[in-house]
N, C-alpha and C positions, 0 to 999 in steps of 0.2 A: 555417070558415068566415078561422083564424085567418092561411089562407097570403094570402088579397084584400091584409086588411092588410101586407103582407110584398112587396106587387108593386112593383115599378119598372119607371116606362113603357120606359125603353130599353133595357134584358131580357125585357122584353114584345117591344120591337118585333126584336131581337136574335132572339130564337125565332121571332119569324113569317117573317123574314124565310131566319131558316135552315131552319124548316121547307116554307114555298116551292121552295127550291135542290132541298131533296130531292124531291119532290115529283113536279115538274117534270123533277128529273133522271136519275128512275126511268120515268116517264109518257112526256118527249117525247124519251130520250133522247141521240143525238147531232147531234140538231140545235139543239137546249134548248143542249147542251155545245160547239157546233160555236165558233173565234175567233173567226167573221163575226160574231153570232148575241152573243157577251159584250160586241165591240166594240156593238155596234145598241142594248144596254138599256144597257153605263153612261152613250152619248150623250144617249139616252133622260130617264134620269132625268138627268142634268146639268144638260137643257133645263125639266127639273119640279122638279132642288129650289132655285132662287130665290125658285121662289114660293110652296113651300111651307115654307123657312125664313121668309116673309115672313109670312105665317099663323099659320105659330107664334109671332111675336112679338106679333100681337096682340091672342089665343089671352092668350100669356104676362100681359096688361098688359088680362082681363075680357074683349074686344068681340069680333068675329068679326067677317068679311069675305068676304061673298060675289061682292063686285062685283070681282074676280079675274082673271076669265077673259073676261067684254067687256074688261076692260084690256089683259091678255098680246093678246088679240085686233087692239087699236082700236096699239098698243106697234107691231105684227108688221110693221099696218098701212099706219103713218107712218113708219116704218123700210123699207121700201121702194120707196114710195108716194113720198118727196122726195127718193128716191136722186139726182132729175138736178143736187142741189144740194150733190149726195158725201154719200158714202157718212157721213163724222162727223158734217156738219151735220142729216140723219135718226134717225140712230143718238138725240144729244142731244139732236134735239127728241120720241123719242122714249118717251126716257126723264124725260125734262121731264114730256111731257106723264100718267105714270104718276104721277110725283111731287105731280103737281097734284090726277089725281084723291084720289091720300090726302090728301091736304093736305083738298080738301070734304070727304072720310070725317071726317074728325079732326075738321074741326068745327062738323058736324052732330051728329057724336056729344058735341063736349064745349064747344058755342056753342048748340046747335040744343037740345042734353037729346030727341035723338032715341036709339032702342034704334041700337043697332048693328045688328042684322039687318035693319028697317027701314031706317037712311038708306043701306046698303053693296046692297038689295034694290034700293029709289031709282036711286045712278048706277051701276050693275047694266042695269037697265032704258037708260038717260038714255045710256052710252055706244054701246051695242048700237045705243041709234039712230040713235044718231052716225058707226055702224061701218058701219053700213048705206047710210048717206049718201053718205058718205065716199067709200066701193067704187063704192056703187053696186049692190049685192050682186054685182058682178064681177070676178072672183081680178084680184091685182096681179102681170106677173113682172116680178121682182127686172131690174138694170138694169149692176151693177156684178158684174163676176162673184172679182173680191178677195171682196168682200164676205161668201160663202161660206167664209171661211178661218176667220170667228170660230167657225162649229157647222157645219160640217164636217173643218178641216186639222186637222193633228197637231203638237208640236209634240215634236219627237222621234217616238215613238212613244206617244203619251200623248195623244190626242183634247183637242186646246182647250178646250172644255167641259168637258171635266173639271178641269184646268186653271185654269180662272176658277170653277168649285163651289169646289172645296177649296180653293182662298186666298178667297172669302167666304166659305166656313164657317166657316176660324178665325179671320180678322176676328169677322164676327155673337160665339164663341162667346169672343173676349176682349173682344167690346165689351160684353154679358152679364153676365160675369164682374167683370170688369174695373173696369167703369168705375161712376159713380156713376148714367147716369143708365140704364145698363140694369140695375142693380142696386133702379134704383123703380121699374122694369114689372113687376119679382116681387111686392112690394110694393104697388102700388098696384094687380096683380089678384087680390092674394094679399086684401088690407080694406084699399077706401080709405078710406074712414072713420082708421080705423088710420095709411091716409100721411099721409093732406091731418093727421091733427092731432102727426104725429112732425115736419110740414115740408114734405111733397111737393109737389110741384105736383102734380097727378090731371095736370086739364084740359092740360099739356103730353106731360104724361109717352101721357098715352092719344092724343093729336094728333100726335108724332111716333114711334109704333105703325102709326098705321095713313099718315105717311109712308113708313116703311121698307116698308111689304108695299105699297106704291103702286110705288116705286122698282123693286124687285122685281120686280115683276107686269109691269113696263115688260119689266126686263133678259128675263125667259123670252121675253117676244116677240123680241125683239130676236135672243135667239141661235133662238129659233125659227125665225122671219122669213127668216137665212142662213143654216141648218140646211137650207132646203123653199125658198129663193130665190125664193120668192115668199109671198104674203096673199093671205087664205080668210077669208071671214067663218064659216065654216063649225068655227074653230079655236073653240077657249075654253069651248064650250056645258057638260061633266061636270068644267070643271076644277078649278071650287070644291067639290064633293065628292071631289075625285084629292086637292087641297090640306088638307080640313080634313081628312079624314080619317089625310093619313099625318102628318100635326099631331101626331094624337089618339093611332094609332097609335105616335109615335115618341118619346110622353111627355106630351106638352100634355092641357091637363083643361078645356072650355067651361066651367066655373068659375072658371081664369083659378091666376095665383100657379103657374102649373107649364110647366115646359116645357122643354128640351136639344135645340139643332141638330143635337148630333150625334144623339139623337133623331130630328130629321126625316128629318135623314140616310138614314138606316135606315127610316124609316116610307117613302119612296119609293124605295129598296132594296126594301122589300119588295112596294110591291105596281107597282113595275116588272117589277120579274121573274114578277108573278103574272099580268102584262094580258098580256108577250112571253108566257108559258105559254100563255094559254088562246088567245094569236094562234095561235100552232104550233099547233097540239090543236084548232084548227077554231069555237074556244063562237063564238057570234051574240055581236055589238060588246052589242045589245040585252043580255041574257044575263048578258056582262059586267059592265053599267052596276051589276047589278042584284045584283051578290057582292062587290060592293065597296059598295054601301051596304047589305049584312048587315053585311058586316066593320068597316063603323061604327058599325052600332045595338048590335053584341055587344063592340066598344071600350067608349061612349057606357056603354051598361049595364052593364061592367063597370067602369072609376071607377066610376061612381055607384054602386055599390055598392059602392067599398072608398072612396070619402069616408062612407057609409052610418055605414059600422061604425068606422072614423075618430073618431067625434061621436060615439057614444055609447058607443065607451069614453072619447075624455076626458070625457062628461058620468057619466058607471059613475065615476072617476076623482075629478071633482072634487064631484060629490058623499056617497061616503067622505070625501073630505077634512073637510069641512063637520062628517058627521057627528062625526065624531069630536073633531072642534075643539069 
């Protein structure tokens, strides 16, 4: 069992990503390795990455956000439905809405003292209801052709969403590693009582994490709307599973205090290639969801086992130190 204690989340994510790539390179062959398919996978990953980054930050702070799918879908609908007021105004409205949902989640958790799962379950249902009312359960077509450049255009040879994702990953990495607010998130997620005693505002950190998650969920919705040039109520149903799975594969933990943006990127890369490969092989959508759920269960079980072994080791060392004293 010693190898389990040495597991690094980013190494796990990299191993899973490489394994998935090799499996589908052999099974799907030229279809999987074609330039068009690789570009398609890259674009899809870049659409999902912001929402996974946001989920990772919430997990680092010791919370969880399952409202991300509904938030993304509503932001997508606003980015398309408000285009008569201009693409920029519609995009800003979508991002502000996502930020507001994140703020509501943060207030429910910090001021309302509601468990994050229950709080975000409530906002998930609330936002989904708003979405169904706003769209009248009908697709909304895009009206501004130039808006599609954000999700479907290129800067040189590089797709625009990939550029956005890489810039976002760099900014969030610096935020988590180099700023006091970012480091506070790890402290709060690792041990709220110790963080409070050290002078950290626990409520402010948790609130910030949910606001970031809500905003990034909306950004994913805007990118998706731009790529499709339309919005539908069907999107986002299994997004919470995707976001949480990718974040956990990428080194985050349900117990908080752990996670990196690079790991999250590797996690979403692994799941993106897995989904694409199963699509190419004709695997049914419902079975794909089951596969991703099985991966999530396995990752959580491994993380829990590693944590338990580490706790026992610390307890044993403490006991030995007390005995020798």
